[in-house]
N, C-alpha and C positions, 0 to 999 in steps of 0.2 A: 097396796098389797097386790101381788100377782099370783094367780092360781097356778098350781103345779100339779103334775101327775108323777107317779113313780114309773120311771122308764125301765129301771132294772136294779138289781142288787148284784154286785160283782164281787168275786172272790179271787184273790191272787193265789195261784197255785204254788208260787215261790215262797210266800210268807204268810199266807192264809188271812191276810187283812181283808176286811170287808168295806165296801163303799156302796152307799145307796145313791143312785143317780136320779135326781128329780129333774123333770123337764117342764119348762113353761108350757102351759096348756095350748096356747095358740101360736107359739113360735118355736124356733130351733135353738133355744137357749137352755143350757143345762146347769144344774147345781150339784156337784159331787160333794157328798158329806161322808167322811170316814166314820164308821160305826163299829161297835163291838160285835163279836160273833153271836152272843145270845140275842141281841136286838135284831141282828140281820136274820137269824133263824126265826124269831118271832114274827117279823114282817113277812118273810117268805112263806112260812106255814099258812098264814092267812091268805096271802095272794094266791097260793096254790090250792087253797081250800082243803088242806090236809086236816083230817080229824085226829085229835089227840085224846088219849084216855082221861087225862086230868087237865084242869084249866092251867094255862100258862099265866105268868105274872100279869100280862096285859089283859088277859081274859078276866082275871080277878079284879083288876082296876075297873074295867068296863062294868062288871057286875056290881061293885061297890058304888060306882057313880049312879047307876040305874036304881039300886036299892035305896039310895038317899034321895031319890026323886030329881036328880039333876039330869041335864041334857047337854051333851057336847055339841057345839055348833061348828067349830072348825079348829084347826091348829095352824100356827104361823111360825116360820123361822124368822126370828126378830133381829138377830144381830150376829156378827162375826167379829170377835176381838181376841187377839193373841192366839190365832189359829184354833179358836174354840167357837163353835156355833151355839146359839141360844134359841130357845123356842118357848112358845106359850100355848097352853090349851085353853080355849075359850069355851066356857060353859055357863049355863044358867041354872039356878035353883031358887025356888020361892020368889020368882020375879026379879031376882038380882043377877047381873052378869058378873062372872068371876074370871080372872085371868090367872092361870096357874103356871108358874115357872117350870120348865121341863127341858130335858135334853131332847134335841130333835129326834133322835132314834126312838125314844120312848113315846114321844108325841105322835110320830108316824105310825108306830106299832098300834097305838090306841086308835088313831084315825082310820086305819084299815079295818079295825074291828067294828067301829060304830059307823063306818061309811060316811065320813064327813070330808069336806074339802081340805086340802093342804095348800097353804099359801106361803109365800116368802116376801119379805119386805124388799122393795126396789133397791134400797141401799145394800142389802146383803147380795143381791144379784149383781149389783155394780161392782162389788168387791170380789166376788168369787164365781160369778156366773160365767159360763163358757158358751159363746155364741159361735155357730158354724155357718159358713157361707153355704147356701143350698147347692151350688154347682160344684164347688171344689172340696167340700168337707174340711176346709181349712178355717182357722180363726178368721172372723170378719175383720175387715181393714181397720175398723174403729176400736177393736179390742187391744188391750195393752199387753205388756210383757207377762203379767201375772196369768193372763188367759193362755198365752203360749205355753207357759209352764204347766198349767192345768191340763191342756190338751196333750202335752207330752206324757203326763202321768196317766191320763185316760187311755192313750194309745198303748202305753206300756202294759196297763192292766188288760186291755183288749187282746193283746198278744199272748197273754199267759193266764187267762182267767176263764172261769165258767161264769155264766150270767143267768140270773133268774129274771126273765122278763115279766113285767106286771101282767097278771092274769093268764100267763101262758101255761102254767101248771107243769113246766118242765125246765130243766137246766140245759143251757146250750154250752157245748164244749168245743 
């Protein structure tokens, strides 16, 4: 497992689709995951420390987990199959470790609320990770055609999107 951080949440101004960009903690490899608008907003609200009048769904989930005496340890993006990402929430309760199946967007929204690490399996990064050369900002030589396509999609987004950088508390346009 590779530790990831949330680099940004991007919104296409052309079609309003959202993508969360995870970045490998210690390198310049990125994992773009397309997510729904509600989940994007749930992640952004927490990253920007926006106060809401009533609990959002992921706040409720956190409260239920805590009320049941469980502790979330981390989340992990476990697989990519048929263009769908899969994740697991790892928690413990009564001395047992549980792995709960989740959509990555929901797992990430929970992770930012309980402030636990976000991981991705190496196999997922091998399939969908985007590595950039430090000097040229181009795909690394060892990256395949899939990475070139992902870079093109990211560049397209970057040209027509606003981004919420993790912890920035603002949207860049």
